[in-house]
C-alpha positions as CSV (number, residue, x, y, z in Angstrom):
1,M,68.3,10.4,-10.4
2,G,67.4,14.0,-11.0
3,S,69.3,15.4,-8.0
4,S,70.1,19.1,-8.2
5,F,73.6,20.5,-7.6
6,S,74.8,24.0,-6.8
7,L,77.9,24.6,-8.9
8,T,77.6,28.3,-9.4
9,D,80.0,29.2,-6.6
10,V,82.9,27.3,-8.1
11,P,85.2,30.0,-9.6
12,L,86.5,30.0,-13.2
13,I,90.3,30.0,-13.4
14,A,91.5,31.8,-16.5
15,P,94.3,30.1,-18.4
16,S,97.8,31.6,-18.3
17,Y,99.2,29.4,-21.1
18,R,99.4,31.2,-24.5
19,P,97.9,28.9,-27.2
20,S,99.7,28.5,-30.5
21,S,98.3,29.1,-33.9
22,R,97.8,25.3,-34.3
23,L,94.4,25.7,-32.6
24,P,91.5,26.7,-34.8
25,I,90.1,29.3,-32.3
26,S,91.8,32.0,-30.4
27,S,89.4,32.9,-27.6
28,E,86.8,31.3,-25.4
29,K,84.0,33.5,-26.7
30,D,84.4,31.9,-30.2
31,Y,84.0,28.3,-28.8
32,P,80.2,27.9,-28.4
33,A,79.6,28.7,-32.1
34,F,82.6,26.6,-33.2
35,Y,81.4,23.6,-31.1
36,Q,77.8,23.9,-32.3
37,H,78.8,23.9,-35.9
38,S,81.0,20.8,-35.3
39,I,78.1,18.7,-34.0
40,E,75.6,20.0,-36.6
41,H,78.0,18.9,-39.3
42,V,79.8,16.1,-37.6
43,G,81.0,14.2,-40.7
44,A,82.4,17.3,-42.3
45,Y,84.0,18.4,-39.1
46,W,85.9,15.1,-38.6
47,A,86.9,15.2,-42.3
48,T,88.5,18.5,-41.7
49,V,90.6,17.0,-38.9
50,A,91.5,13.9,-40.9
51,Q,92.8,16.0,-43.7
52,E,95.6,17.3,-41.5
53,L,97.0,13.8,-41.7
54,V,98.7,11.9,-44.6
55,W,96.4,9.6,-46.6
56,D,97.3,7.2,-49.3
57,Q,93.9,7.4,-50.8
58,M,91.1,9.9,-49.9
59,W,87.6,8.8,-49.1
60,H,84.4,9.8,-50.9
61,E,82.0,10.0,-48.0
62,D,82.9,11.5,-44.6
63,M,80.6,9.4,-42.4
64,Q,78.1,6.6,-43.0
65,G,75.4,5.3,-40.6
66,E,74.7,6.3,-37.0
67,L,75.1,4.8,-33.5
68,P,75.7,2.0,-33.0
69,T,76.7,1.1,-36.6
70,F,78.8,3.7,-38.3
71,E,81.9,4.3,-40.5
72,F,84.1,7.2,-41.1
73,F,86.2,7.9,-44.2
74,K,85.0,4.7,-45.9
75,N,87.4,3.5,-48.6
76,G,90.0,6.0,-47.5
77,Y,93.4,4.5,-46.8
78,L,96.3,5.5,-44.6
79,N,98.9,4.0,-42.3
80,V,99.1,5.0,-38.7
81,S,102.9,4.3,-38.5
82,A,103.6,6.6,-41.4
83,N,101.7,9.4,-39.8
84,C,103.4,9.0,-36.4
85,I,106.9,8.2,-37.5
86,D,107.8,8.4,-41.2
87,R,106.7,12.0,-41.9
88,H,108.6,13.3,-38.9
89,A,111.7,11.2,-39.7
90,Q,111.7,12.6,-43.2
91,R,111.6,16.2,-42.0
92,H,113.7,15.9,-38.8
93,P,115.6,12.6,-38.8
94,H,118.0,13.6,-36.0
95,R,115.4,15.2,-33.6
96,Q,114.8,13.3,-30.4
97,A,111.6,11.3,-30.6
98,L,111.8,9.3,-27.3
99,K,113.9,9.5,-24.2
100,W,113.6,6.4,-22.0
101,I,114.3,6.8,-18.3
102,S,114.1,4.0,-15.7
103,E,113.7,4.1,-12.0
104,T,117.1,2.3,-12.0
105,G,118.8,5.5,-13.3
106,E,119.3,4.1,-16.8
107,E,118.6,6.3,-19.8
108,K,118.4,5.8,-23.6
109,T,117.3,8.0,-26.4
110,W,116.0,7.4,-29.9
111,T,115.7,9.9,-32.7
112,Y,112.8,9.7,-35.1
113,S,115.2,8.1,-37.6
114,Q,116.2,5.4,-35.1
115,L,112.5,4.8,-34.2
116,L,111.8,4.4,-37.9
117,D,114.7,2.0,-38.3
118,Q,113.6,-0.3,-35.4
119,T,109.9,-0.2,-36.5
120,A,110.4,-0.9,-40.2
121,R,112.8,-3.8,-39.6
122,M,110.6,-5.4,-37.0
123,A,107.6,-5.0,-39.4
124,S,109.7,-6.7,-42.0
125,F,110.3,-9.6,-39.7
126,L,106.6,-9.9,-38.9
127,R,105.9,-10.1,-42.7
128,Q,108.6,-12.6,-43.2
129,Q,106.9,-14.8,-40.6
130,G,103.6,-14.6,-42.5
131,I,101.8,-12.0,-40.4
132,Q,99.0,-10.6,-42.5
133,P,96.6,-7.6,-42.1
134,G,94.0,-8.7,-39.6
135,D,96.3,-11.1,-37.7
136,V,96.6,-10.5,-34.0
137,V,99.9,-9.8,-32.3
138,A,99.9,-9.6,-28.4
139,I,102.1,-6.9,-26.8
140,F,102.8,-7.7,-23.1
141,L,105.4,-5.0,-22.4
142,P,106.2,-2.3,-19.9
143,N,107.2,1.3,-20.9
144,L,110.2,0.7,-23.1
145,L,111.5,2.3,-26.3
146,E,110.9,-1.0,-28.1
147,T,107.2,-0.9,-27.1
148,F,106.8,2.0,-29.5
149,A,108.5,0.0,-32.3
150,A,106.5,-3.1,-31.6
151,V,103.2,-1.2,-31.7
152,H,104.0,0.6,-34.9
153,A,105.5,-2.5,-36.6
154,C,101.9,-3.9,-36.2
155,Y,100.3,-0.7,-37.5
156,R,102.8,-0.7,-40.4
157,I,101.5,-4.0,-41.8
158,G,97.9,-3.8,-40.7
159,A,98.2,-6.4,-37.9
160,I,95.9,-6.0,-35.0
161,Y,97.8,-5.6,-31.7
162,N,96.4,-6.6,-28.4
163,I,98.0,-4.4,-25.8
164,I,98.2,-6.0,-22.3
165,F,99.1,-4.4,-19.0
166,S,102.5,-5.7,-17.8
167,G,101.3,-6.1,-14.2
168,F,98.6,-8.6,-14.9
169,S,98.7,-12.0,-13.3
170,Q,99.1,-15.2,-15.4
171,E,95.4,-15.9,-15.4
172,A,94.4,-12.3,-16.3
173,L,97.0,-12.6,-19.1
174,Y,95.6,-16.0,-20.2
175,D,92.0,-14.6,-20.4
176,R,93.2,-11.9,-22.8
177,L,95.3,-14.2,-25.0
178,V,93.0,-17.1,-25.3
179,E,90.2,-15.0,-26.6
180,T,92.2,-13.0,-29.2
181,K,94.3,-16.0,-30.5
182,P,97.5,-14.1,-31.3
183,R,100.0,-15.6,-33.7
184,M,102.8,-13.8,-32.0
185,I,103.5,-12.3,-28.6
186,I,106.1,-9.6,-27.9
187,T,107.3,-9.4,-24.3
188,A,110.4,-8.7,-22.2
189,D,112.3,-10.8,-19.8
190,G,111.3,-8.5,-17.0
191,T,110.8,-5.0,-15.8
192,Y,111.6,-2.9,-12.7
193,R,109.0,-1.6,-10.2
194,R,110.1,-0.1,-6.8
195,G,113.4,-1.9,-7.0
196,R,112.0,-5.3,-7.7
197,I,112.1,-7.2,-11.0
198,I,108.7,-8.2,-12.4
199,P,109.3,-11.4,-14.4
200,L,107.2,-11.0,-17.5
201,K,108.6,-13.9,-19.6
202,Q,108.2,-16.2,-16.6
203,T,104.6,-15.2,-16.2
204,L,103.9,-15.8,-19.9
205,D,105.7,-19.2,-19.8
206,R,103.2,-20.5,-17.3
207,I,100.3,-20.1,-19.7
208,V,101.6,-19.8,-23.2
209,E,101.5,-23.6,-23.9
210,R,97.7,-23.3,-23.5
211,I,97.4,-20.8,-26.3
212,D,97.4,-22.9,-29.4
213,S,97.6,-20.0,-31.9
214,V,101.0,-18.8,-30.8
215,E,103.8,-19.4,-33.3
216,H,106.5,-17.1,-31.9
217,V,107.4,-15.2,-28.7
218,I,109.7,-12.3,-29.3
219,V,111.6,-11.3,-26.1
220,I,113.3,-8.0,-25.3
221,R,116.3,-8.3,-23.0
222,R,115.5,-5.7,-20.4
223,A,116.3,-6.9,-16.9
224,N,118.8,-9.5,-18.1
225,T,117.3,-12.1,-15.8
226,A,117.6,-15.9,-16.3
227,I,114.7,-17.1,-18.5
228,T,113.8,-20.2,-20.4
229,M,113.9,-19.8,-24.2
230,T,111.9,-22.5,-26.0
231,R,113.4,-22.7,-29.4
232,P,112.5,-22.2,-32.2
233,R,109.3,-20.5,-30.8
234,D,111.1,-18.0,-28.7
235,I,113.4,-15.4,-30.3
236,F,115.3,-12.4,-28.9
237,W,114.3,-9.0,-30.2
238,D,118.0,-7.9,-30.8
239,D,118.8,-11.2,-32.6
240,I,116.0,-10.4,-35.0
241,L,117.2,-6.9,-35.7
242,H,120.8,-8.2,-36.1
243,D,119.6,-10.4,-38.9
244,V,116.9,-8.3,-40.6
245,T,118.2,-5.5,-42.7
246,T,115.2,-4.8,-45.0
247,Y,112.7,-2.1,-44.3
248,Q,109.0,-2.7,-44.5
249,D,107.1,0.1,-46.2
250,P,103.9,1.1,-44.5
251,L,100.9,-0.6,-46.1
252,P,97.8,1.4,-46.9
253,I,95.0,0.3,-44.5
254,E,91.3,1.0,-45.0
255,A,90.1,3.5,-42.4
256,N,87.6,1.3,-40.6
257,Q,89.8,-1.8,-40.3
258,P,90.6,-2.8,-36.7
259,G,93.9,-1.3,-35.4
260,F,94.1,-2.7,-31.9
261,I,92.2,-4.4,-29.0
262,I,92.3,-3.3,-25.4
263,Y,90.6,-5.0,-22.6
264,T,88.6,-3.2,-19.9
265,S,89.4,-4.1,-16.3
266,G,86.4,-6.4,-15.8
267,T,85.8,-5.4,-12.2
268,T,82.1,-6.0,-12.5
269,S,81.9,-8.6,-15.3
270,K,84.0,-10.5,-17.7
271,P,86.7,-8.3,-19.3
272,K,85.7,-6.9,-22.7
273,G,88.1,-6.7,-25.6
274,L,87.3,-3.3,-27.1
275,I,88.1,-2.9,-30.9
276,H,89.4,0.4,-32.0
277,S,89.9,1.2,-35.7
278,G,93.4,2.2,-36.8
279,A,92.6,5.4,-38.7
280,G,89.6,6.4,-36.5
281,F,91.7,6.1,-33.3
282,L,94.6,8.1,-35.0
283,V,92.2,10.9,-36.0
284,G,90.7,11.0,-32.5
285,A,94.0,10.8,-30.6
286,Y,95.5,13.5,-32.9
287,H,92.5,15.8,-32.3
288,N,92.5,15.1,-28.5
289,V,96.1,15.9,-28.0
290,K,95.9,19.0,-30.2
291,F,93.0,20.6,-28.3
292,T,93.9,19.4,-24.7
293,L,97.6,19.9,-24.8
294,D,98.3,22.1,-27.9
295,L,101.3,19.7,-28.4
296,G,103.9,20.7,-31.0
297,E,107.3,19.7,-32.3
298,N,109.1,22.0,-29.8
299,D,107.5,20.4,-26.7
300,V,109.2,18.0,-24.4
301,Y,106.3,16.0,-23.2
302,W,105.7,13.2,-20.6
303,C,102.6,11.0,-20.3
304,T,103.1,9.1,-17.1
305,A,100.6,6.3,-17.8
306,D,101.5,2.7,-18.2
307,T,101.6,1.1,-21.7
308,G,98.7,-1.1,-20.9
309,W,96.2,1.6,-20.1
310,L,94.5,3.4,-23.0
311,T,95.7,6.8,-21.8
312,F,99.2,5.8,-23.1
313,P,98.1,5.0,-26.7
314,I,96.0,8.1,-26.9
315,F,98.4,10.6,-25.4
316,E,101.8,9.1,-26.2
317,L,102.0,6.0,-28.5
318,V,99.8,7.5,-31.2
319,G,98.5,11.0,-30.3
320,G,101.8,12.2,-29.0
321,L,103.9,10.9,-31.9
322,A,101.4,12.2,-34.4
323,H,102.3,15.7,-33.3
324,G,106.1,15.1,-33.6
325,A,106.9,16.0,-30.0
326,S,110.0,14.8,-28.1
327,M,108.6,12.5,-25.4
328,I,109.7,11.0,-22.1
329,V,109.1,7.3,-21.6
330,Y,109.4,6.2,-18.0
331,E,109.7,2.7,-16.5
332,G,109.0,2.2,-12.9
333,A,107.4,4.0,-10.0
334,M,107.6,7.8,-10.2
335,D,108.4,8.3,-6.6
336,Y,111.2,5.7,-6.6
337,P,113.9,5.7,-5.4
338,T,113.0,9.0,-3.7
339,P,109.9,11.3,-3.8
340,A,112.2,13.8,-5.6
341,H,112.6,11.6,-8.6
342,F,109.5,13.0,-10.4
343,Y,110.8,16.6,-10.0
344,Q,114.3,15.6,-11.1
345,I,112.9,14.2,-14.4
346,L,110.8,17.3,-15.1
347,S,113.7,19.7,-14.2
348,H,116.6,17.9,-15.9
349,N,114.7,17.3,-19.2
350,Q,113.0,20.7,-19.2
351,V,109.6,19.1,-19.7
352,T,107.0,21.6,-21.0
353,K,103.8,19.5,-20.7
354,I,102.8,16.4,-18.8
355,F,99.7,14.2,-18.8
356,T,99.1,12.3,-15.5
357,A,96.5,11.3,-12.9
358,P,95.1,13.6,-10.2
359,T,96.2,11.1,-7.6
360,W,99.8,11.8,-8.5
361,L,99.4,15.6,-7.9
362,R,97.9,14.8,-4.5
363,M,100.9,12.7,-3.7
364,L,103.2,15.6,-4.6
365,A,101.2,17.8,-2.3
366,R,101.6,15.1,0.4
367,F,105.4,15.1,-0.1
368,G,105.4,18.8,0.9
369,E,106.0,22.2,-0.6
370,S,109.6,22.4,0.5
371,L,110.5,19.6,-1.8
372,A,108.5,21.2,-4.6
373,H,110.4,24.5,-4.1
374,E,113.8,22.8,-4.7
375,Y,113.0,22.5,-8.4
376,A,112.2,25.6,-10.5
377,L,110.4,23.8,-13.3
378,D,110.4,27.1,-15.3
379,T,109.7,25.3,-18.5
380,L,106.5,23.5,-17.3
381,Q,103.5,25.1,-18.9
382,L,100.6,22.7,-18.8
383,I,99.4,19.7,-16.9
384,G,96.7,17.5,-18.4
385,L,94.8,15.1,-16.1
386,V,92.5,12.1,-16.6
387,G,91.0,9.4,-14.4
388,E,89.1,11.4,-11.8
389,P,88.4,15.1,-10.9
390,L,91.0,17.2,-9.2
391,D,89.9,18.8,-6.0
392,A,90.2,22.6,-5.4
393,N,92.8,22.3,-2.6
394,T,95.2,20.3,-4.8
395,W,94.5,22.5,-7.8
396,Q,95.5,25.6,-5.7
397,W,98.6,23.8,-4.3
398,V,99.8,23.0,-7.8
399,H,99.4,26.7,-8.9
400,Q,101.3,27.9,-5.8
401,H,104.1,25.4,-5.7
402,L,104.8,24.0,-9.2
403,G,106.8,26.1,-11.7
404,S,106.5,29.8,-11.5
405,G,102.8,29.9,-10.6
406,Q,101.9,29.9,-14.3
407,V,101.2,26.2,-14.8
408,D,97.8,25.5,-16.4
409,I,95.8,22.5,-15.3
410,N,93.4,20.8,-17.7
411,N,91.2,18.1,-16.3
412,T,89.6,15.7,-18.8
413,Y,87.1,12.9,-19.0
414,G,87.0,9.8,-21.3
415,Q,86.7,6.1,-21.2
416,S,88.4,3.1,-22.8
417,E,85.3,2.8,-25.0
418,T,85.5,6.4,-26.3
419,G,89.1,6.1,-27.3
420,S,89.7,9.8,-26.3
421,A,89.3,12.2,-23.4
422,W,86.4,13.9,-25.2
423,A,85.5,16.3,-22.5
424,S,88.4,18.7,-21.8
425,G,89.4,22.3,-21.5
426,I,91.1,23.7,-24.6
427,A,94.7,24.5,-23.9
428,G,95.1,28.2,-23.2
429,I,91.5,28.9,-24.3
430,T,89.1,27.5,-21.7
431,A,88.8,28.9,-18.2
432,M,88.6,25.8,-16.0
433,K,86.8,25.0,-12.7
434,P,88.4,22.7,-10.1
435,G,86.5,19.4,-10.1
436,S,85.1,19.9,-13.6
437,C,86.4,18.2,-16.7
438,G,85.5,21.3,-18.8
439,P,83.2,21.3,-21.9
440,A,82.9,18.7,-24.6
441,L,85.5,18.9,-27.3
442,P,84.3,19.7,-30.9
443,G,82.7,16.8,-32.7
444,H,81.3,15.2,-29.6
445,A,77.6,15.5,-29.0
446,Y,76.1,14.4,-25.6
447,Q,73.1,14.6,-23.3
448,I,72.5,14.1,-19.6
449,V,69.2,12.1,-19.3
450,N,66.9,10.6,-16.8
451,A,65.8,6.9,-16.6
452,N,63.3,7.6,-19.4
453,G,65.9,9.0,-21.7
454,E,64.6,12.6,-21.4
455,A,67.2,15.4,-21.2
456,E,67.8,16.8,-17.7
457,A,68.0,20.5,-16.9
458,L,71.3,22.2,-16.2
459,N,72.7,21.5,-12.7
460,T,70.7,18.3,-12.5
461,A,72.4,14.9,-12.3
462,G,71.6,12.2,-14.8
463,T,73.2,9.6,-17.0
464,L,75.7,10.8,-19.5
465,V,75.1,9.6,-23.0
466,L,76.7,10.3,-26.4
467,T,74.3,11.0,-29.2
468,Q,76.5,11.0,-32.4
469,P,79.3,8.8,-33.7
470,F,82.9,10.1,-33.7
471,P,86.0,8.3,-35.1
472,A,87.7,7.1,-31.9
473,L,84.6,5.4,-30.4
474,T,85.0,1.7,-30.1
475,R,83.6,-0.3,-33.0
476,G,82.7,-3.5,-31.1
477,I,83.7,-6.2,-28.6
478,W,86.1,-8.8,-29.8
479,G,84.4,-12.1,-30.3
480,N,81.0,-10.9,-29.0
481,P,79.4,-8.3,-31.3
482,E,76.0,-8.7,-29.7
483,R,77.3,-7.7,-26.3
484,Y,78.5,-4.4,-27.8
485,Y,74.9,-3.6,-28.8
486,T,73.2,-4.9,-25.7
487,Q,75.6,-3.4,-23.2
488,Y,76.0,0.1,-24.6
489,F,72.9,0.9,-26.7
490,S,70.0,-1.1,-25.3
491,Q,68.8,1.2,-22.5
492,Y,68.9,4.3,-24.7
493,P,68.6,3.2,-28.3
494,G,70.6,5.2,-30.7
495,R,72.7,6.7,-27.9
496,Y,75.9,5.4,-26.3
497,N,75.5,4.8,-22.5
498,T,78.6,5.8,-20.5
499,F,77.1,4.4,-17.3
500,D,78.5,7.5,-15.6
501,T,76.5,10.1,-13.6
502,A,77.1,13.7,-14.6
503,V,75.9,17.3,-14.3
504,E,76.2,20.1,-16.8
505,D,76.5,23.6,-15.2
506,S,75.5,27.0,-16.6
507,N,79.0,27.4,-18.3
508,R,78.4,24.1,-20.1
509,H,81.2,22.4,-18.1
510,L,80.7,18.7,-17.3
511,W,81.0,17.4,-13.8
512,V,81.3,13.6,-13.8
513,L,80.1,12.3,-10.5
514,G,81.1,8.7,-10.9
515,R,79.7,5.4,-12.1
516,I,76.0,4.9,-11.9
517,D,76.7,2.1,-9.4
518,D,78.9,4.5,-7.4
519,V,75.7,6.3,-6.5
520,I,74.6,5.0,-3.1
521,N,71.0,4.9,-1.9
522,V,70.7,6.2,1.7
523,A,67.1,6.1,3.0
524,A,65.8,6.7,-0.6
525,H,68.3,9.5,-1.2
526,R,70.7,8.9,-4.1
527,L,74.1,10.3,-3.2
528,S,77.2,10.5,-5.4
529,T,80.3,9.1,-3.7
530,M,82.5,11.2,-6.0
531,E,80.8,14.4,-4.9
532,M,81.3,13.4,-1.2
533,E,85.0,12.7,-1.9
534,S,85.4,16.1,-3.4
535,V,83.8,17.8,-0.4
536,I,86.1,15.8,2.0
537,L,89.2,16.9,0.0
538,Q,88.3,20.5,0.8
539,L,89.3,19.9,4.4
540,P,92.8,21.2,5.2
541,G,95.2,18.3,5.9
542,V,93.4,15.7,3.8
543,A,95.5,14.3,1.1
544,E,93.2,11.7,-0.4
545,S,89.6,10.5,0.2
546,A,87.5,7.5,-0.8
547,V,83.8,6.8,-0.1
548,I,82.0,3.5,-0.4
549,G,78.4,2.4,0.4
550,V,77.8,-0.4,2.8
551,D,74.6,-2.2,3.6
552,D,72.5,-1.0,6.6
553,T,69.4,-2.6,8.0
554,L,67.7,0.7,8.6
555,K,68.7,3.0,5.8
556,G,69.5,0.4,3.1
557,Q,73.0,1.8,2.6
558,V,75.3,4.2,4.5
559,P,78.4,6.0,3.3
560,V,81.8,5.0,4.8
561,A,84.8,7.3,4.2
562,F,88.5,6.8,4.1
563,V,91.1,9.5,4.3
564,T,94.9,9.8,4.1
565,L,96.5,12.9,5.6
566,R,99.2,15.2,4.5
567,D,100.9,15.0,7.9
568,N,100.8,12.1,10.3
569,S,100.6,14.4,13.3
570,L,97.1,15.2,12.3
571,K,95.9,11.6,13.0
572,Q,95.1,12.6,16.6
573,E,92.3,14.9,15.5
574,N,88.6,13.8,15.5
575,W,88.2,13.1,11.8
576,N,84.8,11.4,12.3
577,A,83.5,14.8,13.5
578,K,85.4,17.0,11.0
579,V,84.4,15.0,7.9
580,G,80.9,14.6,9.2
581,E,80.4,18.3,9.7
582,Q,82.0,19.1,6.4
583,I,79.6,16.7,4.5
584,S,76.6,17.9,6.5
585,Q,77.3,21.5,5.6
586,Q,78.2,21.0,2.0
587,I,75.7,18.3,1.0
588,G,73.4,17.5,3.9
589,S,73.1,15.5,7.0
590,I,71.7,12.5,5.1
591,A,75.2,12.1,3.5
592,R,77.1,12.2,6.8
593,P,79.4,9.1,6.8
594,A,78.6,6.4,9.3
595,Q,82.3,6.0,9.9
596,V,85.6,7.7,8.8
597,Y,88.8,5.7,8.7
598,V,92.2,7.3,8.7
599,I,94.6,5.1,6.8
600,D,98.3,5.3,5.9
601,A,97.8,4.8,2.1
602,M,95.1,4.2,-0.4
603,P,95.2,1.0,-2.5
604,K,95.7,2.1,-6.1
605,T,95.9,0.8,-9.7
606,R,99.0,1.8,-11.7
607,S,96.9,4.3,-13.5
608,G,96.3,6.1,-10.1
609,K,92.8,5.1,-9.4
610,I,91.8,4.1,-5.8
611,V,90.7,0.5,-5.6
612,R,87.5,1.1,-3.7
613,R,86.2,-2.5,-4.0
614,L,89.2,-3.6,-1.9
615,L,88.3,-1.1,0.8
616,K,84.7,-2.3,0.8
617,E,85.8,-5.9,1.0
618,I,88.0,-5.3,4.0
619,V,85.4,-3.3,5.9
620,T,82.6,-5.7,5.2
621,T,84.4,-9.0,5.5
622,G,87.6,-8.2,7.4
623,R,89.6,-9.8,4.6
624,A,91.2,-8.9,1.3
625,E,90.9,-12.0,-0.9
626,G,90.1,-10.3,-4.2
627,D,92.5,-10.0,-7.1
628,R,95.4,-7.6,-6.5
629,T,96.5,-7.8,-10.1
630,G,97.3,-4.4,-11.6
631,M,97.8,-2.7,-8.2
632,E,100.5,-0.1,-7.8
633,N,101.0,-1.0,-4.2
634,P,99.9,-4.5,-3.4
635,E,102.4,-4.6,-0.5
636,I,100.2,-2.3,1.6
637,V,97.1,-4.6,1.6
638,D,98.0,-6.7,4.6
639,T,98.9,-3.6,6.6
640,L,95.6,-2.0,5.5
641,V,93.6,-5.1,6.6
642,A,95.3,-5.0,10.1
643,Q,94.8,-1.2,10.4
644,L,91.1,-1.4,9.5
645,Q,90.4,-4.4,11.6
646,E,91.9,-2.6,14.6
647,A,89.9,0.5,13.9
648,I,86.7,-1.5,13.6
649,H,87.5,-3.3,16.9
650,L,88.1,0.0,18.7
651,Q,84.9,1.4,17.1
652,G,83.0,-1.6,18.6
653,D,84.6,-0.9,22.1
654,D,83.4,2.7,21.9
655,S,79.8,1.8,21.0
């Protein structure tokens, strides 16, 4: 690795958001000393954060051990549900906790008192059925109010929940269930996506007989579709709550006990069931939301992620509720039935802060500024982002066209394994740079290293590693503890390997350039596809970009680029030349793409990430036979295949 990057010309954008007194620092000049103290006294720092929460029994030692084997707050006891629901319901029982909005136009609201009622009675039912601390309950649900009650019913009694994306195929669902052996599964009859009903119970029915551990399936009536209920195994959610009147008190749970399991996507290997501790994840999510969003009880807040992606538990299910905000819960596609739907939700509900993916902001820009100007969005103060960097053009577009020009953007970086977006600007404190994810948050120590594990200089690319434990870091892989050690800690012993390439600039901002295997080797030059994508996005008219590496007999690999445009009338321009010149000027001629394809839409996951493996499969094989599970827009794939095949054919005619 070891490539140098010039990042000094990227301007710092001062924040316009005024931070509250909830944050422990008031200016950016105070942060270096505050951060340094936090990583020099990491156990004591996290103990200070944890003390802001409600504990049933305090601990005697802040931290034990080191990477990869560590514990925080050993023999301390708390309950996540009590911290996220009970304490707010006691103080403000009638304040709105959740407002559910569907693409169908349906809406429903729960106060904190109503959320507590549903959670405590469902927890009582789970206990009546013999569910004990440490038992697994699978949650195969979309974004519903009941999803919050289901998750916190598990937290309330110390059950481990396995949260599963509602868009998975039956085999992907089976893989996640057979390994965790849940005693119960909570699902819905169906959910809505772009006007279609996604049949969740029907998908589950095809494989549930093969999961011997399942005793009951609890079904939420959401879409009111015809389903098969196998009695006495299958029970409706509302029937349970009709019969159960007793409240389950929150059980004290030791801080290092597992709280939940979430599976990584498994695009390069078998999916991994990551284990997160209950208390550790709560402390990390609470801290993350506090610094990144400065979230408080007076905020109306919307995290646009899907339940099944870790962003949702961090920033809504746990981190959001822990701060007592009023939150939007959205079911469906955000641009359905019209592109204005997103703006309508923000405007009508006077949303103050949102957390979303950069891809969605690019889509808003593609919908045009005239649509954006129809909605004042005067209450919108801050946008948090995760998933990928936000390019400078879109950043500027948001500042010009959303709200009153005073909306702050806070780009972040994290992984499923880290349990938090641990690199992030601090709301209202940190000046940000478009494309950067800001500095590391307090309590997170890291290095950028070469292949020998030696620290790289500033502005030099290397592998990003974490050097100290923190509470939200995953504690293992379900059913395969050895894989946890060999995968994350074998290359750099005593350090957690993110497998991401990154650069640290002179302002101590991190620039994550992509996965190590997203670095392509062109004639012995290692090039970051993410850096190339960011450069392409600087071109006027480009809405989105993706770069892949394809094999080449002469150079080993060559980059191939894909772009979508803000206006279809721009398709007639010579994008091979425009992109090639842009890359050559900004990076070097060695990085000039061998081909640039203009396509109508990028294939994406529901979390907003571009499915680059699918683009590579189409370009290299002419087909798209890989798994489309979890895609936001699987309907575009056949059109994309035809479009790229035609472009490749025309390219051959021209050569």
